[in-house]
N, C-alpha and C positions, 0 to 999 in steps of 0.2 A: 421473520426472515430465514426462509429453508436456503436449501442445497440450487444449486441448478447442476443440471451433471448432462453431458453431451457423450449419449453414446460413440461406442467403439473412437474415441479419439484420445491423442497421446496428450501425454505433460506439454511437450512443448506447442504443441495445438493450441491448446487451451493458455500458455504465456502468451503466445503473439497476439490471440484474440483479445484478450486483459489489455493489453499494451497499446490498442490500434487507438490512434488519433481520431475524436470526433469534434462534429461541427453541429449545433444548431441555428437557429435565427429566432425571434420571435416579433413583434411589433415592434420594440423597444432597441435590441441589441442582438449581434450575430457574438455567438459564443462558440468556444475552440479549444480542445484540449491536448498537451503534449505532454506525455512522459518523459521527465528528466532524468530522473536515475533508476533503475530497478533490480533486481535483486531474487533468487530463489534461497531458501532455507529451508533443509529439510531432507528427506530420504528419498526412495526409490516410488513408497508407496502414497506418501503425504508430506507435506510442508506448506509452507506459505511465500506469497509470492508479496514481497514490498514493491511500492511503486510512488518514486514522487509526481506530481503532478502540476502542473502549471495551465491555469485555467485564465484566459483572455476573453474578457468581453470590452468590447468597439458598440457603440451609441451612436444609431443608425444617424440621427441627426447631428448630434455635436461632436461627432468623430472623437468623443474623449473616453481613454482607454483603461479598461482597471484591469490588473493583472494579481492576482491568489495563488497561493499554493497548498498543497495539503497532503497527507504522506496516504496511502490506501494500504490495507491489510486484506489481502486476499488466500484466503485457508484452500490451499487444492487436497484434493484424494482421490486415489484409484478406487473403483467401485468393481470388485470384481463380477457381482451379479447382472452388470450392467455392461461389462466391458469397455469401461470409458471414464477416464476422471469428470471430477464435478468440483463447484468453487464455490465459497461463500466470502460475499465484499461484505469488506466494511470498512468506515476512513477513519482517524482519529479522534472525532470527534464522539465517536461509540466508544470509546477507550476500553480497546480491545486487550485480552487477555495474554496476549501473544507480546513477545520485551527482545524478539533477537533483532529489533530495526537498525541498521546500520547505524553510530549517530550520528555518520555527517548528514544523512537523511532530517534526524532534527533540526541540525543546524541549516540547513535548506528552506525550510518554511518558517513560516509567521509566528508567533507568539498565541496559542489557541486564545480565544474569548472563552471555551467551556471547559469547565471543571474537569469533565472525562479529560481531555485531553492533555491540558496541565498535569493530574496528575498519572497518564498515562505516559507521557514522554518521563516526568522523573522517575518510573518503575521502568523505563529501558535505557535509564542513566543508571543506576542503581543495580539494574540487570548486568551490563556492560565492566561496573566498576568490582562488582563481585568475580565474574568470569576473570580479571585480570587480576584480581587477588590471588585466586586458586590455583591460574597458571603460574603464579611467581612463587607459592607455597611449593608446587610440583617443582619448580627447578633449584630451590634451596633444601632440598630434602637430599 
């Protein structure tokens, strides 16, 4: 899984594109996705876009509705040679090595069935706990 680059793009354009709803239809289901929350954590030339997605599947015959949520982690980077931004997308089941995901996003999604996602969520909680402890240490110095 490599990077997707878009020549002459801006970070805002990439983020807007990554947040677009989508709709798919197959023989059994109509499937749609909606971003519920998102944020960008990073600097002027690279960072991480966190997105909470809700996927809705509607069975065409029974009209049964199935909803699921997951967290997406999109790495964003500016490429000077290409004069544009690129992204690498992954979801929580990949166990990304980035932990700045807001804690509230973790609470919005169901517990995952994969070991990678469970371990990743533990590391996100640990990351925020450590940041809070470091902040408290600075206040008391």
